[in-house]
MARDOLO-174648 format. One record per residue (C-alpha): residue number from 1; residue in three letters; chain; x, z, y. Coordinates in Angstrom, 1 decimal. Each point is the difference from the previous one (the first is absolute). Layout:
// MARDOLO-174648
NUM_ALA_A_X_Z_Y
...
***
This chain:
// MARDOLO-174648
1_MET_A_69.9_132.7_-1.8
2_ALA_A_-1.1_1.8_3.0
3_THR_A_-3.5_0.1_0.7
4_ILE_A_-1.9_0.5_3.9
5_ALA_A_-3.5_0.7_0.6
6_PHE_A_-1.2_-3.2_2.5
7_ASP_A_-3.4_0.1_1.1
8_THR_A_-0.7_-3.4_0.8
9_LEU_A_-3.4_1.1_1.3
10_LYS_A_1.1_2.0_2.7
11_TYR_A_3.1_-1.9_0.9
12_SER_A_-3.3_-2.7_0.5
13_LYS_A_-2.0_1.9_1.4
14_ARG_A_2.6_1.0_2.7
15_LEU_A_0.7_-3.6_0.9
16_LYS_A_-3.4_-0.4_0.2
17_ASP_A_-1.0_2.9_2.6
18_ALA_A_3.7_-1.8_1.4
19_GLY_A_-2.1_-2.8_0.9
20_VAL_A_0.9_-2.1_-2.4
21_PRO_A_-1.6_-2.2_-1.9
22_ASP_A_-2.4_1.3_-3.5
23_LYS_A_1.8_-3.2_-2.1
24_GLN_A_3.7_0.5_1.5
25_ALA_A_-0.2_3.6_-0.5
26_GLU_A_-1.0_-0.3_-3.5
27_ALA_A_2.7_-2.9_-0.5
28_GLU_A_2.6_2.5_1.6
29_ALA_A_-0.6_2.8_-1.8
30_GLU_A_-0.2_-2.0_-3.6
31_ALA_A_3.0_-1.6_0.9
32_LEU_A_1.8_3.0_1.3
33_ALA_A_-0.9_1.8_-3.0
34_GLU_A_1.6_-2.8_-2.1
35_VAL_A_3.2_0.0_1.9
36_LEU_A_-0.1_3.8_-0.8
37_GLU_A_-0.1_-0.2_-3.5
38_VAL_A_2.6_-2.8_-0.9
39_ASN_A_2.4_2.0_2.1
40_LEU_A_-0.2_3.1_-1.5
41_LYS_A_0.4_-1.1_-3.3
42_ASP_A_3.8_-0.6_1.3
43_LEU_A_0.3_3.2_1.9
44_ALA_A_2.6_2.4_-2.1
45_THR_A_-2.0_3.9_-1.0
46_LYS_A_1.7_3.1_0.2
47_GLU_A_0.6_0.2_-3.9
48_ASP_A_1.7_-3.7_0.0
49_LEU_A_2.3_1.3_2.8
50_LYS_A_0.8_3.1_-1.9
51_ALA_A_1.0_-2.1_-3.2
52_LEU_A_1.7_-2.5_1.8
53_GLU_A_2.1_3.2_1.0
54_ASP_A_0.2_1.9_-3.8
55_ARG_A_1.8_-3.8_-1.2
56_LEU_A_2.1_-0.5_3.1
57_GLY_A_1.0_4.1_-0.2
58_ASP_A_1.0_-0.7_-3.9
59_LYS_A_1.6_-2.9_0.7
60_ILE_A_1.9_1.0_2.8
61_THR_A_0.8_2.9_-2.5
62_MET_A_1.4_-2.0_-3.0
63_LEU_A_2.4_-2.0_2.9
64_GLU_A_1.1_3.4_1.3
65_GLN_A_1.3_0.5_-4.1
66_ARG_A_1.3_-3.6_-0.3
67_MET_A_2.3_0.6_3.0
68_THR_A_1.4_3.7_-0.9
69_ILE_A_0.8_-1.6_-3.1
70_LYS_A_1.5_-3.2_1.4
71_LEU_A_1.6_2.5_2.6
72_GLY_A_1.6_2.0_-2.8
73_THR_A_1.4_-2.5_-1.9
74_LEU_A_2.1_-1.7_3.4
75_MET_A_1.3_3.6_0.7
76_VAL_A_1.3_-0.1_-4.1
77_PHE_A_1.0_-3.3_0.5
78_ALA_A_1.9_1.1_3.6
79_VAL_A_1.4_3.7_-1.5
80_GLY_A_1.8_-1.5_-3.2
81_ALA_A_1.3_-3.0_2.1
82_VAL_A_2.0_2.6_2.7
83_ALA_A_0.7_1.9_-3.2
84_ALA_A_1.7_-2.9_-1.8
85_LEU_A_1.8_-1.3_3.4
86_VAL_A_1.1_3.7_0.4
87_LYS_A_1.9_-0.2_-3.8
88_LEU_A_1.7_-3.5_1.4
89_LEU_A_1.3_1.2_2.6
***
């Protein structure tokens, strides 16, 4: 889970210095901290992306192997069919 350092006190002080009333500045700081906390839970980390990359790489390797086997099988049948046709003709 991603974490972020959000200083609500510093943020509310900045708002107060800009002329925002005290209660409103504090409420905005708390609301923003809550939004950041809730939304950061869904972010993917570098470790999440690396794990996904590894899983996808494994799946792609398996698909390549399956395709190679299927293509090889198709080639064997095609060569066999051509050989049979040549013998018949």
